[in-house]
N, C-alpha and C positions, 0 to 999 in steps of 0.2 A: 614508222621510226620518229617522224616529226611530232606525231601525237604523243609518243612516250616522252619525248624531251620536254614538250610543253607541260605535261602532266607532272613531270619530275620538277620543272622550274616552278610551277604553281605550288607544289608541295613544299618546296624550300621556302617560297615566299610566305606561305601560311605558317610554316614552322618558325620562320624569323619573327613574324608578327606575334605569334603566341609566346615566344621566348622573350621578346621585348616587353610584352604585357606582364609576364611573370616577373621580369627583372624590375619593372616599375613598381608593382605591388610590393615586392620584397624591400626595395629601397624606401618606399614610403612607410612601410611597417617599421623598418629600423629607425627611420627619423622619429616616428611617433613614440616607439618605445624609448628612444634616447631622451626625447623631450619629457616623457612621463617620469623617467628616472631622475632627471635633473630637478623636476618639480617636487618629487617625493623626497629627494635628498635635501632640498632646500627647506621643506616643511619640517622634516625630522631633525635636522641639525641646526636650524636657525630659529624658526618660529617658537618651538616649545621652550627654548632657552630664555625667552624674555616674557615677563609678566608685568602687568601695570598694577601698582598699588597706590592708594590714596594716603597722603600724609595728614597730620593733624590740621593743617590749614586748607585741606581740600584739594591740594595740588597733586597731579599725577606724578609718579615716580616709576621709571622703567628699570627693572632689575633682572639679572639673570636668575633663571630658575635654580641653578646650582648654588646661588648665593642666599637663597631665601631662609632656610634653616630657622633658628630661634630668633634672630633679629627681625625677620619678617613677622613671626608670630607675636612678638612683643609690640611691634608697630600696629598690628591688627587689634591686639588687646587694648592698647591705648585708645584707638579710634572707637572701639566698642564701648569702652567705659565712658568716653566723653559723650557719646550719643546717648547713653543711659542717663548721665548726670543732666544733660540738657533737657531730656524729656521730663525729668522730675522737677528740676528747679529753675527752668527757663520757660515761663508760661504768662499768660494773661487769662482773664476770665473766659475767653473764647476758645482757647487752645488747651486749657488745663485738663478736662476730662479726656479728650482724644489722646493727648500725650501720655497721661498716666496709664491709660489702657494700652497704648503701644509699648510702653516700658516693660510690660509684663512678659513680653516675648524675649527680652534680653537677659533675664535673670531666672534663677530657679524659682519655683512657685513660692516656697516659704519666704524667700527674700522679697520677691516682687509684691506679694500681698501684704507683707509686713510693712514695706515702704508705702504702699498705697493706703493702708489703714492709718499710718502715722499722719499722712497728709490730710486725710479726712478728719482724723481726731483733732488736728490743729486747725481745722476749719479754713484751710488755705483758699479754697474756692470762694468761700463766703467773704473772706477778707479781700480778695482780688475784686470781687463784685462790689463790695461796700465802698472801698476806696478808689475804685477804678484804677487799680494798680497793675503793674507788670513787673516781671523779674527777669534779669539776664544773668549769665554766668561768665566769669573770667577765670580761665584755668591758670593757676599760679605754677603748679608743678605736677608732674605725673611720671611714673616709671614702673617698670616690671622687672623681676629677676627671670632667670631661665626657666623657673617653674610656674611662671605667670602668676606670681605673688607680687603685689605691689601696693601702691598708695597714690592718692590724689589729694591735692590741696587746691581749692578754688574759692573765689569770692562770689557770693550771691548778692546782686544788687536789687533791692526793692525800690521801684520807682513810682512815686505818686506825684500828682500835679495840683498845686495850690496857687491860685491867683496867676495862672498862666506860667508858673515856674515849676520846674521839676525839683522834687526833693528825693534825694537817693540815700537809702539806708543800706550800709554794706556790712555783710557778715562773712567772715572767713571760716570755712569748714574743711576738715581733714577726715579722710576715710582710709582705712586699711581694706585692701581688696583682694580677692582671689578669682581668677577666671579659668574656665576650662573649655576645651573644644567640644562641641556637641556630637560631632561625627556625622551630622546631617548635611544636606547640600545647603548652600546659601540661598536665601530667598528675600523677598522685600521686607518681611517682618523682621528677619534677623540676617542682615547682609554679610556679617562676619562669621556666622555659624559658631557663635561662642555664647557661653552663659556666665553670668556672674554668680559665683557660689559662695562668696563672702562679701559683705558690705557692712563694715563696722565703723561707726562714728568714733573718732578718737579725740577730736578737739573742735570746739566752737568759740569764736572770738568776735565780738562786736567791734567793728572798726570806727563806727561813729554813732 
């Protein structure tokens, strides 16, 4: 009889330990699932709603994904166009060839090679070398409509040095522009995934 009672007590003891073990496993699993649920909810409801874009001055702007729409695309188009303008018109004898080659990735082939041929025809590199000159660009105005048709006005400054003094010749240029999205992923060669499909000179004015 005593042996039976001891066996029964041992059985209850082991059953209690097993039940406690199962309870701990279930409790820990619930905690884990709850934690994963909170993390996933945060990722889906918070993180995707915010994206960082870069303005024309290179400063980061955090904006909600739901607010991107056409305003975001127009900002991207402006940055894409400014990058193209600077590759073409902001150079010295050491950066000219590399920048002209890089500009090809930002426009359709017909426009990219037309601009490249114009620069070569005008002997820009030869002049940069001959006069040890450099050029900079100041954007005066830029804007796009909802169809990404727009314009840009900028001043190109040609800087040479004589007798340790900089001489600056300024030319104001205006272009009508059209930009389209490539549908491809962003990459280093084309970080905005856009192409210039129209690049038409509308005005040239020498300022000095």
